[in-house]
C-alpha positions as CSV (number, residue, x, y, z in Angstrom):
1,X,0.0,0.0,0.0
2,X,1.3,3.4,-0.9
3,X,1.1,6.1,1.7
4,X,0.2,9.7,0.6
5,X,-0.8,12.9,2.2
6,X,-4.6,13.0,2.2
7,X,-5.9,16.5,1.6
8,X,-9.4,17.5,2.6
9,X,-11.4,20.8,2.6
10,X,-12.2,22.0,6.0
11,X,-15.4,24.0,6.8
12,X,-14.5,27.4,8.3
13,X,-16.2,30.0,10.4
14,X,-16.6,33.5,8.9
15,X,-14.3,35.0,11.4
16,X,-11.5,32.7,10.3
17,X,-11.5,34.1,6.7
18,X,-8.3,35.9,5.8
19,X,-6.8,37.3,2.6
20,X,-4.5,35.1,0.6
21,X,-6.4,31.9,1.5
22,X,-8.0,29.4,-0.8
23,X,-11.6,28.5,-0.2
24,X,-14.5,26.8,-2.1
25,X,-18.2,27.0,-1.7
26,X,-19.5,23.8,-0.2
27,X,-23.1,24.8,0.6
28,X,-25.5,27.4,-0.7
29,X,-28.2,28.8,1.6
30,X,-31.7,29.4,0.3
31,X,-34.3,31.3,2.3
32,X,-38.0,31.3,1.7
33,X,-41.2,32.2,3.5
34,X,-43.6,29.4,3.9
35,X,-46.7,29.6,1.7
36,X,-50.1,29.5,3.2
37,X,-50.5,26.0,1.8
38,X,-47.6,24.5,3.7
39,X,-48.5,21.8,6.3
40,X,-47.4,24.0,9.2
41,X,-48.9,27.2,8.0
42,X,-51.1,27.4,11.1
43,X,-48.0,28.1,13.2
44,X,-46.9,31.7,13.5
45,X,-43.9,32.2,11.3
46,X,-41.4,34.9,12.4
47,X,-38.5,34.2,10.1
48,X,-37.9,32.7,6.7
49,X,-37.0,29.0,6.4
50,X,-33.3,28.4,5.7
51,X,-32.3,25.4,3.6
52,X,-28.7,24.5,2.7
53,X,-28.0,22.7,-0.5
54,X,-25.0,21.6,-2.5
55,X,-23.8,24.1,-5.2
56,X,-25.2,23.4,-8.7
57,X,-21.6,22.8,-10.0
58,X,-18.6,21.1,-8.5
59,X,-16.8,23.6,-6.3
60,X,-13.6,25.3,-7.6
61,X,-10.8,26.8,-5.6
62,X,-11.3,30.6,-5.0
63,X,-8.5,32.9,-3.9
64,X,-9.5,35.3,-1.1
65,X,-8.4,38.8,-2.0
66,X,-10.0,40.6,0.9
67,X,-12.6,40.2,3.7
68,X,-15.1,42.8,4.9
69,X,-17.7,40.7,6.7
70,X,-20.3,39.7,5.7
71,X,-18.7,39.9,2.2
72,X,-15.6,38.3,0.8
73,X,-13.9,39.4,-2.4
74,X,-12.5,36.3,-4.2
75,X,-11.0,35.5,-7.6
76,X,-12.1,32.5,-9.6
77,X,-9.9,30.3,-11.8
78,X,-10.2,32.8,-14.7
79,X,-9.0,35.6,-12.3
80,X,-12.5,37.2,-12.4
81,X,-13.4,39.0,-9.1
82,X,-16.6,38.3,-7.4
83,X,-18.2,39.1,-4.1
84,X,-19.6,36.4,-1.9
85,X,-22.1,37.0,0.9
86,X,-21.2,34.6,3.6
87,X,-24.8,34.6,4.8
88,X,-25.7,32.9,1.5
89,X,-22.8,30.4,1.2
90,X,-20.8,28.1,3.4
91,X,-17.1,28.2,2.7
92,X,-14.4,25.6,3.3
93,X,-10.6,26.0,3.4
94,X,-8.7,24.3,0.6
95,X,-5.1,23.2,0.9
96,X,-2.9,25.9,-0.8
97,X,-0.8,23.5,-2.9
98,X,-3.8,21.6,-4.1
99,X,-5.7,24.8,-4.9
100,X,-2.8,26.3,-7.0
101,X,-2.5,23.1,-9.0
102,X,-6.3,22.8,-9.5
103,X,-6.6,26.5,-10.6
104,X,-3.7,26.1,-13.0
105,X,-5.3,23.1,-14.7
106,X,-8.8,24.5,-14.7
107,X,-7.6,27.7,-16.2
108,X,-5.8,25.8,-19.0
109,X,-9.0,23.8,-19.7
110,X,-11.1,27.1,-19.8
111,X,-8.6,28.6,-22.2
112,X,-8.6,25.6,-24.5
113,X,-12.4,25.6,-24.6
114,X,-12.4,29.3,-25.5
115,X,-9.8,28.8,-28.2
116,X,-11.9,26.0,-29.7
117,X,-15.0,28.2,-29.6
118,X,-13.1,31.1,-31.2
119,X,-11.7,28.9,-33.9
120,X,-15.1,27.7,-35.1
């Protein structure tokens, strides 16, 4: 049996977010008010229902540029900046070496797809 260093993503609290970290979105939070036709509509509802779900696509490593809670400025694999609201997503820390390798390969894949599309 070959031993290797097992890498895992680790969920993190918002206060642990720091610039120059790699993270990925592991959960998306949806909020909705119950409709009058829900089973428990007879109960007094004072807050929306929160449901956590997996992201629609596989998570990709994001580079944390800066943090101003409750928002986080990140760069995706194409170096596009985006703001994440940590009330709407759950983040996990990604091993830096793994994240750099994954971002490099994913960027190359995106560039190849764009070249093919432009060449048609």
